[in-house]
C-alpha angles and dihedrals in degrees: 000000000000117000108233111266125329097292100059096076081099099092098148100101141235097295091066093048092050089054095046093046096042109142095009128118088247093055089050092044094232108171117219117222115238118250130218096001129113112182113215120216126246113258112187108215121250109263095039116133088239106029098167119077122236101033114216110273093226090058094052094044091052089053089050095048091048090044088233096176094174094058095039089056092047088055092050093050090049092056091045090052089053097053100039094051116110115277124214085283105074113241094015115106121228094251092059091062091061132104121282129210089266088061101048104029101069091183088070091063091106094050108112092229092052091045090055093047097048091046089066090066107167091019093061100116109085092039133086139134131245130211141191104271113242088235087071101031095110096053126099114271093255092057096054093095101157136050130203142210124201120216125193120198117228095271096049094044095048091050091057092047100041094044091042091232089155091064117096090200092054091051090047090051092049092049091049094049091050088050091054091049091048085228116191115248093253088066096044098099143107119259104286118249119256118263095253092059119126128182122189130190114198118203121210137167111269090247132030112269129232136195107285095036117119125232124204118231123208114231103180107272115187124208121258094187137018119264098038122151126198110189111184095250089060096056115115117284088231088066097059127103127203113232119233130199112289089235086075109088116251114258118185129214088030119234091227136354097303127091134181119248085227087073087075132062096263138195114193119219136179092269106034138308134305105219123195110240095178152326136232112206126193124182126185092219086124128033091254094043127242115264127208132162131194130194133182119252135173091227100047096160097055130089140003094308091060094051122122094011104155125239128271091272087072104026104031121227111274141065095332090069090060098077128091121215145208127185143183144164096204148054088231114029149110086035117230120253113251090343098164091070087076107020125041097167133102110306097029109172098022121125118287117204128162142136109247093216090057119021096030087074093056122087105274088356093142092065092044129114125213094227092045088060099039094049085071094059109122149137118243117167095215094050127248140235124256112244093196119217111349129184124226134359121325114219115235087236090069113115089239089077097044113127092001138118113224116226103216093265094300115130088184091066090045095048103037095052084079092064105240137100118225107261116267123156097220131078102188112220110162140162118220090214095058115106108230122231115253100206119142116279117274121249090241091058092048090053095048111040115003109015134097117297115260118257114274096028 
Protein backbone atom coordinates (compact mmCIF):
# COMPACT_ATOMS: atom_id res chain seq x y z
CA UNK A 1 0.00 0.00 0.00
CA UNK A 2 1.36 3.41 -0.96
CA UNK A 3 0.30 6.33 1.19
CA UNK A 4 -1.13 9.00 -1.06
CA UNK A 5 1.54 11.51 -2.09
CA UNK A 6 4.48 12.56 0.02
CA UNK A 7 2.64 14.45 2.71
CA UNK A 8 0.39 11.64 3.86
CA UNK A 9 3.07 9.82 5.78
CA UNK A 10 1.37 11.77 8.58
CA UNK A 11 -1.11 9.12 9.61
CA UNK A 12 -1.21 9.96 13.29
CA UNK A 13 -4.43 11.93 13.44
CA UNK A 14 -5.78 15.30 14.50
CA UNK A 15 -5.18 14.86 18.22
CA UNK A 16 -1.42 14.73 17.68
CA UNK A 17 -1.46 17.85 15.51
CA UNK A 18 -3.53 19.76 18.03
CA UNK A 19 -0.96 18.95 20.71
CA UNK A 20 2.03 19.87 18.55
CA UNK A 21 0.48 23.10 17.27
CA UNK A 22 -0.95 24.22 20.62
CA UNK A 23 -0.55 27.96 20.99
CA UNK A 24 0.55 28.51 17.39
CA UNK A 25 -1.19 30.57 14.71
CA UNK A 26 -1.89 27.35 12.83
CA UNK A 27 -3.58 25.77 15.84
CA UNK A 28 -5.76 28.87 16.20
CA UNK A 29 -6.35 29.03 12.42
CA UNK A 30 -5.31 32.66 12.06
CA UNK A 31 -5.16 33.54 8.37
CA UNK A 32 -2.30 35.79 7.28
CA UNK A 33 -3.10 38.44 4.69
CA UNK A 34 -1.08 38.24 1.45
CA UNK A 35 1.51 40.95 0.85
CA UNK A 36 2.46 42.71 -2.37
CA UNK A 37 -0.02 40.94 -4.63
CA UNK A 38 -3.04 42.35 -6.48
CA UNK A 39 -4.86 39.60 -8.39
CA UNK A 40 -6.35 40.93 -11.61
CA UNK A 41 -9.71 39.59 -12.83
CA UNK A 42 -10.30 37.51 -15.93
CA UNK A 43 -11.63 39.52 -18.86
CA UNK A 44 -12.60 37.35 -21.81
CA UNK A 45 -11.80 39.22 -25.04
CA UNK A 46 -14.58 40.54 -27.24
CA UNK A 47 -15.24 38.12 -30.07
CA UNK A 48 -14.84 35.00 -27.92
CA UNK A 49 -17.46 32.30 -28.32
CA UNK A 50 -18.23 32.59 -24.58
CA UNK A 51 -17.41 36.23 -23.76
CA UNK A 52 -19.01 36.36 -20.31
CA UNK A 53 -17.34 34.71 -17.34
CA UNK A 54 -18.66 32.65 -15.68
CA UNK A 55 -20.77 30.94 -18.33
CA UNK A 56 -24.14 29.78 -17.01
CA UNK A 57 -23.86 26.31 -15.46
CA UNK A 58 -26.97 25.04 -17.25
CA UNK A 59 -25.41 25.89 -20.63
CA UNK A 60 -22.18 24.05 -19.87
CA UNK A 61 -23.93 21.01 -18.43
CA UNK A 62 -26.11 20.81 -21.53
CA UNK A 63 -22.98 20.82 -23.69
CA UNK A 64 -21.52 18.07 -21.53
CA UNK A 65 -24.64 15.95 -21.62
CA UNK A 66 -24.91 16.24 -25.40
CA UNK A 67 -21.15 15.63 -25.77
CA UNK A 68 -20.90 18.81 -27.81
CA UNK A 69 -17.14 18.73 -28.17
CA UNK A 70 -17.00 21.71 -30.53
CA UNK A 71 -18.73 24.08 -28.09
CA UNK A 72 -16.89 22.71 -25.05
CA UNK A 73 -13.62 23.47 -26.82
CA UNK A 74 -14.77 26.96 -27.76
CA UNK A 75 -15.58 27.59 -24.11
CA UNK A 76 -12.15 26.36 -22.95
CA UNK A 77 -10.36 28.55 -25.50
CA UNK A 78 -12.44 31.54 -24.33
CA UNK A 79 -11.32 31.07 -20.72
CA UNK A 80 -7.73 30.60 -21.87
CA UNK A 81 -7.90 33.82 -23.89
CA UNK A 82 -9.11 35.66 -20.81
CA UNK A 83 -6.29 34.57 -18.53
CA UNK A 84 -3.35 34.76 -20.95
CA UNK A 85 -4.12 38.32 -22.06
CA UNK A 86 -1.74 41.03 -20.86
CA UNK A 87 -2.39 42.29 -17.35
CA UNK A 88 -1.83 45.92 -16.33
CA UNK A 89 1.87 45.01 -16.30
CA UNK A 90 2.83 44.78 -19.96
CA UNK A 91 4.03 41.34 -20.97
CA UNK A 92 2.74 39.65 -17.80
CA UNK A 93 -0.37 37.49 -18.29
CA UNK A 94 -3.33 37.85 -15.95
CA UNK A 95 -2.82 34.44 -14.30
CA UNK A 96 0.67 35.42 -13.20
CA UNK A 97 -0.76 38.23 -11.03
CA UNK A 98 -2.75 35.76 -8.92
CA UNK A 99 -2.20 34.33 -5.44
CA UNK A 100 0.36 31.60 -4.82
CA UNK A 101 0.29 28.85 -2.21
CA UNK A 102 2.38 31.08 0.06
CA UNK A 103 -0.42 33.66 -0.05
CA UNK A 104 -3.39 31.44 0.73
CA UNK A 105 -1.98 28.62 2.87
CA UNK A 106 -1.03 30.46 6.06
CA UNK A 107 0.43 27.30 7.60
CA UNK A 108 3.31 27.66 5.11
CA UNK A 109 4.37 31.00 6.61
CA UNK A 110 7.45 29.45 8.24
CA UNK A 111 8.58 27.72 5.06
CA UNK A 112 11.84 29.39 3.90
CA UNK A 113 10.57 29.76 0.33
CA UNK A 114 7.41 31.47 1.50
CA UNK A 115 9.31 33.70 3.93
CA UNK A 116 11.58 34.87 1.13
CA UNK A 117 8.61 35.49 -1.14
CA UNK A 118 6.50 37.40 1.39
CA UNK A 119 9.51 39.51 2.40
CA UNK A 120 9.56 41.06 -1.06
CA UNK A 121 6.23 42.78 -0.39
CA UNK A 122 5.73 45.38 -3.14
CA UNK A 123 8.34 43.65 -5.33
CA UNK A 124 6.35 40.43 -5.44
CA UNK A 125 5.55 40.30 -9.14
CA UNK A 126 8.43 38.64 -10.89
CA UNK A 127 8.95 36.13 -8.07
CA UNK A 128 7.42 32.78 -7.28
CA UNK A 129 8.47 29.32 -6.24
CA UNK A 130 8.27 26.04 -8.07
CA UNK A 131 7.81 22.55 -6.70
CA UNK A 132 7.97 18.94 -7.78
CA UNK A 133 4.46 18.15 -9.04
CA UNK A 134 2.72 15.44 -6.99
CA UNK A 135 2.08 13.59 -10.25
CA UNK A 136 5.83 12.83 -10.38
CA UNK A 137 6.63 12.66 -6.66
CA UNK A 138 7.21 8.88 -6.71
CA UNK A 139 9.74 8.92 -9.54
CA UNK A 140 13.53 8.74 -9.15
CA UNK A 141 15.18 12.16 -8.94
CA UNK A 142 16.60 12.01 -12.47
CA UNK A 143 13.13 11.54 -13.95
CA UNK A 144 11.51 14.55 -12.25
CA UNK A 145 12.08 16.69 -15.32
CA UNK A 146 9.43 19.37 -14.75
CA UNK A 147 8.33 21.70 -11.97
CA UNK A 148 4.98 23.37 -11.34
CA UNK A 149 3.51 26.50 -9.77
CA UNK A 150 -0.14 26.82 -8.70
CA UNK A 151 -1.98 30.14 -9.01
CA UNK A 152 -5.36 31.00 -7.44
CA UNK A 153 -7.47 33.89 -8.71
CA UNK A 154 -8.88 36.30 -6.13
CA UNK A 155 -12.12 34.39 -5.58
CA UNK A 156 -10.40 31.03 -5.10
CA UNK A 157 -7.63 32.42 -2.92
CA UNK A 158 -9.96 34.40 -0.66
CA UNK A 159 -12.15 31.33 -0.20
CA UNK A 160 -9.20 29.33 1.13
CA UNK A 161 -8.16 32.18 3.44
CA UNK A 162 -11.58 33.26 4.66
CA UNK A 163 -12.86 29.71 5.18
CA UNK A 164 -9.54 28.68 6.77
CA UNK A 165 -9.26 25.75 4.40
CA UNK A 166 -5.48 25.89 4.79
CA UNK A 167 -5.74 24.99 8.48
CA UNK A 168 -5.39 21.36 9.48
CA UNK A 169 -7.20 22.01 12.78
CA UNK A 170 -10.18 23.56 10.97
CA UNK A 171 -10.46 20.49 8.74
CA UNK A 172 -10.12 18.21 11.75
CA UNK A 173 -12.91 20.11 13.51
CA UNK A 174 -15.13 19.91 10.43
CA UNK A 175 -14.48 16.19 10.13
CA UNK A 176 -15.25 15.65 13.82
CA UNK A 177 -18.48 17.64 13.69
CA UNK A 178 -19.67 15.65 10.68
CA UNK A 179 -18.86 12.45 12.56
CA UNK A 180 -21.03 13.59 15.49
CA UNK A 181 -23.89 14.38 13.12
CA UNK A 182 -23.56 11.00 11.37
CA UNK A 183 -23.62 13.02 8.15
CA UNK A 184 -24.02 11.06 4.92
CA UNK A 185 -20.96 11.07 2.68
CA UNK A 186 -22.62 13.42 0.20
CA UNK A 187 -22.60 16.11 2.92
CA UNK A 188 -19.03 15.47 4.09
CA UNK A 189 -17.33 18.25 2.16
CA UNK A 190 -15.65 21.59 2.63
CA UNK A 191 -17.66 24.71 1.74
CA UNK A 192 -17.73 24.72 -2.07
CA UNK A 193 -15.71 27.34 -3.92
CA UNK A 194 -17.57 30.31 -5.48
CA UNK A 195 -18.45 30.11 -9.19
CA UNK A 196 -15.88 32.70 -10.26
CA UNK A 197 -13.01 30.63 -8.84
CA UNK A 198 -10.14 29.70 -11.15
CA UNK A 199 -7.05 27.63 -10.34
CA UNK A 200 -4.10 27.37 -12.72
CA UNK A 201 -1.12 25.03 -12.61
CA UNK A 202 1.83 26.23 -14.69
CA UNK A 203 4.34 23.63 -15.93
CA UNK A 204 8.03 24.48 -16.42
CA UNK A 205 11.27 22.57 -16.99
CA UNK A 206 12.99 21.80 -13.70
CA UNK A 207 15.85 24.14 -14.66
CA UNK A 208 16.06 27.29 -16.79
CA UNK A 209 16.89 26.43 -20.39
CA UNK A 210 19.61 27.93 -22.59
CA UNK A 211 20.28 27.98 -26.32
CA UNK A 212 21.61 24.56 -27.26
CA UNK A 213 19.41 22.66 -24.81
CA UNK A 214 16.99 20.12 -26.24
CA UNK A 215 13.29 20.02 -25.48
CA UNK A 216 11.16 16.87 -25.86
CA UNK A 217 7.96 17.09 -27.87
CA UNK A 218 4.89 14.90 -27.23
CA UNK A 219 3.60 13.22 -30.36
CA UNK A 220 0.62 11.24 -29.06
CA UNK A 221 1.94 7.89 -27.96
CA UNK A 222 -0.77 5.42 -27.00
CA UNK A 223 -0.24 2.59 -24.50
CA UNK A 224 0.29 -0.97 -25.62
CA UNK A 225 0.11 -2.49 -22.13
CA UNK A 226 -1.12 -1.33 -18.75
CA UNK A 227 1.34 0.17 -16.30
CA UNK A 228 3.35 2.19 -18.83
CA UNK A 229 5.11 5.44 -17.90
CA UNK A 230 6.37 8.05 -20.35
CA UNK A 231 8.46 10.67 -18.54
CA UNK A 232 9.63 13.44 -20.89
CA UNK A 233 13.28 12.39 -20.84
CA UNK A 234 12.24 8.97 -22.22
CA UNK A 235 10.42 10.35 -25.28
CA UNK A 236 11.99 9.43 -28.64
CA UNK A 237 15.13 11.33 -29.64
CA UNK A 238 13.49 12.03 -32.98
CA UNK A 239 10.89 14.12 -31.11
CA UNK A 240 13.42 16.55 -29.59
CA UNK A 241 14.11 20.08 -30.72
CA UNK A 242 17.26 22.11 -30.08
CA UNK A 243 16.53 25.52 -28.59
CA UNK A 244 17.88 28.65 -30.26
CA UNK A 245 18.47 32.15 -28.90
CA UNK A 246 15.17 34.03 -28.37
CA UNK A 247 16.46 36.86 -30.54
CA UNK A 248 15.78 34.54 -33.50
CA UNK A 249 12.17 35.00 -34.68
CA UNK A 250 9.79 32.14 -33.97
CA UNK A 251 9.03 29.92 -36.95
CA UNK A 252 6.46 27.15 -36.54
CA UNK A 253 6.40 24.51 -37.68
CA UNK A 254 10.22 24.55 -37.60
CA UNK A 255 12.04 23.91 -40.84
CA UNK A 256 14.37 21.43 -39.12
CA UNK A 257 14.97 20.26 -35.57
CA UNK A 258 15.69 23.71 -34.13
CA UNK A 259 13.24 26.13 -32.54
CA UNK A 260 13.62 29.60 -31.04
CA UNK A 261 13.03 30.03 -27.31
CA UNK A 262 10.76 32.93 -28.34
CA UNK A 263 8.19 30.34 -29.50
CA UNK A 264 7.38 29.71 -25.80
CA UNK A 265 6.01 31.98 -23.12
CA UNK A 266 9.36 32.84 -21.59
CA UNK A 267 10.65 34.40 -18.38
CA UNK A 268 14.33 35.41 -18.55
CA UNK A 269 16.46 34.84 -15.48
CA UNK A 270 20.08 35.42 -14.61
CA UNK A 271 21.08 31.94 -15.77
CA UNK A 272 18.75 31.13 -18.64
CA UNK A 273 15.05 31.14 -19.44
CA UNK A 274 12.03 29.59 -17.78
CA UNK A 275 9.80 28.39 -20.61
CA UNK A 276 6.16 27.48 -20.13
CA UNK A 277 5.55 23.89 -21.19
CA UNK A 278 1.87 23.83 -20.33
CA UNK A 279 -1.07 24.93 -18.17
CA UNK A 280 -3.86 23.18 -16.31
CA UNK A 281 -6.94 25.41 -15.87
CA UNK A 282 -9.86 24.67 -13.53
CA UNK A 283 -12.92 26.91 -13.30
CA UNK A 284 -15.83 26.53 -10.86
CA UNK A 285 -18.42 27.43 -13.51
CA UNK A 286 -20.06 24.06 -12.78
CA UNK A 287 -20.24 22.28 -9.45
CA UNK A 288 -17.64 19.71 -10.53
CA UNK A 289 -15.40 22.39 -12.17
CA UNK A 290 -14.41 22.67 -15.81
CA UNK A 291 -11.08 21.11 -16.76
CA UNK A 292 -8.75 22.17 -19.56
CA UNK A 293 -5.11 21.40 -20.17
CA UNK A 294 -2.71 23.07 -22.60
CA UNK A 295 0.74 21.97 -23.79
CA UNK A 296 3.31 23.48 -26.12
CA UNK A 297 3.78 21.91 -29.55
CA UNK A 298 5.79 22.87 -32.66
CA UNK A 299 2.76 22.15 -34.91
CA UNK A 300 0.09 23.99 -32.95
CA UNK A 301 -2.38 24.28 -35.84
CA UNK A 302 -2.59 20.57 -36.66
CA UNK A 303 -4.95 17.92 -35.30
CA UNK A 304 -7.92 17.56 -32.97
CA UNK A 305 -6.23 19.39 -30.08
CA UNK A 306 -5.84 22.54 -32.20
CA UNK A 307 -9.51 22.60 -33.22
CA UNK A 308 -11.74 25.61 -32.46
CA UNK A 309 -8.83 27.87 -31.44
CA UNK A 310 -10.18 31.41 -32.00
CA UNK A 311 -8.57 33.87 -34.40
CA UNK A 312 -5.93 36.45 -33.59
CA UNK A 313 -8.56 38.98 -32.57
CA UNK A 314 -9.18 36.82 -29.49
CA UNK A 315 -5.81 35.14 -28.87
CA UNK A 316 -3.24 37.54 -30.25
CA UNK A 317 -0.49 36.41 -32.56
CA UNK A 318 2.50 35.18 -30.57
CA UNK A 319 3.49 32.45 -28.15
CA UNK A 320 0.00 31.91 -26.74
CA UNK A 321 -1.12 30.42 -30.07
CA UNK A 322 1.53 27.69 -29.79
CA UNK A 323 -0.28 25.50 -27.24
CA UNK A 324 -2.62 22.59 -27.92
CA UNK A 325 -5.63 21.93 -25.69
CA UNK A 326 -7.98 19.25 -24.39
CA UNK A 327 -11.01 19.79 -22.16
CA UNK A 328 -13.77 17.96 -20.32
CA UNK A 329 -16.41 18.36 -17.61
CA UNK A 330 -16.64 14.64 -16.88
CA UNK A 331 -14.82 11.48 -15.90
CA UNK A 332 -16.57 9.73 -18.78
CA UNK A 333 -17.41 12.02 -21.71
CA UNK A 334 -16.92 12.88 -24.50
CA UNK A 335 -16.24 9.22 -25.22
CA UNK A 336 -13.02 8.33 -27.01
CA UNK A 337 -13.19 7.29 -30.70
CA UNK A 338 -12.40 3.58 -31.20
CA UNK A 339 -10.86 3.39 -27.72
CA UNK A 340 -10.74 -0.36 -27.27
CA UNK A 341 -8.08 -0.67 -29.93
CA UNK A 342 -5.63 0.52 -27.28
CA UNK A 343 -7.26 -0.10 -23.90
CA UNK A 344 -9.24 -3.18 -22.97
CA UNK A 345 -9.39 -2.60 -19.23
CA UNK A 346 -12.12 -1.21 -17.00
CA UNK A 347 -13.39 2.12 -18.26
CA UNK A 348 -12.69 1.42 -21.91
CA UNK A 349 -14.12 4.25 -23.99
CA UNK A 350 -14.29 6.86 -21.24
CA UNK A 351 -12.70 10.24 -21.73
CA UNK A 352 -8.90 10.42 -21.58
CA UNK A 353 -7.44 13.81 -20.67
CA UNK A 354 -3.92 14.47 -19.42
CA UNK A 355 -1.01 16.84 -19.89
CA UNK A 356 1.92 14.96 -21.44
CA UNK A 357 4.50 16.95 -19.47
CA UNK A 358 2.86 15.87 -16.19
CA UNK A 359 0.63 12.81 -16.21
CA UNK A 360 2.50 10.95 -18.96
CA UNK A 361 5.23 10.27 -16.39
CA UNK A 362 2.77 8.62 -14.01
CA UNK A 363 1.95 4.91 -14.23
CA UNK A 364 -0.97 4.62 -16.68
CA UNK A 365 -0.98 8.41 -16.87
CA UNK A 366 -1.66 8.48 -20.61
CA UNK A 367 -5.06 6.89 -20.06
CA UNK A 368 -5.89 9.13 -17.10
CA UNK A 369 -8.52 11.84 -16.72
CA UNK A 370 -8.17 15.06 -14.71
CA UNK A 371 -11.61 14.69 -13.10
CA UNK A 372 -10.98 11.02 -12.38
CA UNK A 373 -7.97 12.00 -10.30
CA UNK A 374 -9.31 15.14 -8.63
CA UNK A 375 -12.56 13.48 -7.55
CA UNK A 376 -10.36 11.64 -5.02
CA UNK A 377 -9.10 14.82 -3.31
CA UNK A 378 -10.04 14.63 0.35
CA UNK A 379 -8.94 15.14 3.93
CA UNK A 380 -8.79 12.14 6.22
CA UNK A 381 -7.00 12.57 9.58
CA UNK A 382 -5.57 9.05 9.62
CA UNK A 383 -4.24 9.26 6.06
CA UNK A 384 -5.39 7.31 3.02
CA UNK A 385 -4.05 5.02 0.33
CA UNK A 386 -3.36 6.07 -3.23
CA UNK A 387 -5.57 4.20 -5.72
CA UNK A 388 -3.39 5.16 -8.67
CA UNK A 389 -5.04 5.92 -12.01
CA UNK A 390 -8.73 5.03 -11.96
CA UNK A 391 -11.21 5.19 -14.82
CA UNK A 392 -14.68 6.66 -14.50
CA UNK A 393 -16.62 8.11 -11.60
CA UNK A 394 -16.12 6.68 -8.11
CA UNK A 395 -19.39 6.53 -6.14
CA UNK A 396 -19.36 8.34 -2.81
CA UNK A 397 -20.40 5.06 -1.19
CA UNK A 398 -16.96 3.65 -2.03
CA UNK A 399 -14.89 2.81 1.05
CA UNK A 400 -12.20 5.21 -0.20
CA UNK A 401 -14.33 8.14 1.01
CA UNK A 402 -15.30 6.60 4.35
CA UNK A 403 -14.62 8.95 7.27
CA UNK A 404 -13.25 11.68 4.99
CA UNK A 405 -14.10 15.24 4.03
CA UNK A 406 -13.87 15.87 0.29
CA UNK A 407 -12.03 19.07 -0.68
CA UNK A 408 -14.03 20.20 -3.72
CA UNK A 409 -11.65 18.49 -6.16
CA UNK A 410 -8.60 20.48 -4.97
CA UNK A 411 -5.55 18.40 -4.12
CA UNK A 412 -3.81 21.59 -3.04
CA UNK A 413 -6.26 21.93 -0.12
CA UNK A 414 -5.90 18.25 0.74
CA UNK A 415 -2.10 18.29 0.63
CA UNK A 416 -1.23 21.64 2.09
CA UNK A 417 -3.36 21.26 5.20
CA UNK A 418 -0.46 19.14 6.43
CA UNK A 419 1.87 22.11 6.45
CA UNK A 420 4.67 21.29 4.04
CA UNK A 421 5.61 22.02 0.45
CA UNK A 422 6.76 19.14 -1.76
CA UNK A 423 10.55 19.19 -1.85
CA UNK A 424 12.08 21.19 -4.68
CA UNK A 425 15.57 22.67 -4.52
CA UNK A 426 14.79 25.95 -6.28
CA UNK A 427 13.08 29.06 -4.99
CA UNK A 428 12.64 31.09 -8.15
CA UNK A 429 13.29 34.78 -7.62
CA UNK A 430 13.96 36.46 -10.94
CA UNK A 431 14.03 39.90 -12.47
CA UNK A 432 12.60 40.34 -15.93
CA UNK A 433 15.23 42.98 -16.65
CA UNK A 434 18.18 40.67 -15.98
CA UNK A 435 20.01 39.53 -19.10
CA UNK A 436 20.32 35.74 -18.93
CA UNK A 437 23.60 33.96 -19.38
CA UNK A 438 24.03 32.18 -22.69
CA UNK A 439 26.62 29.59 -21.70
CA UNK A 440 26.34 26.05 -23.12
CA UNK A 441 23.82 23.75 -21.39
CA UNK A 442 25.05 21.84 -18.38
CA UNK A 443 25.55 18.08 -18.51
CA UNK A 444 22.94 17.63 -15.78
CA UNK A 445 20.29 19.37 -17.89
CA UNK A 446 21.17 17.29 -20.93
CA UNK A 447 20.76 14.14 -18.86
CA UNK A 448 17.42 15.17 -17.35
CA UNK A 449 15.21 16.86 -19.89
CA UNK A 450 16.73 17.01 -23.31
CA UNK A 451 19.68 14.63 -23.52
CA UNK A 452 20.15 11.14 -24.82
CA UNK A 453 18.23 8.37 -23.12
CA UNK A 454 20.16 6.37 -20.57
CA UNK A 455 21.36 2.92 -21.55
CA UNK A 456 18.77 0.24 -21.03
CA UNK A 457 15.75 2.50 -21.46
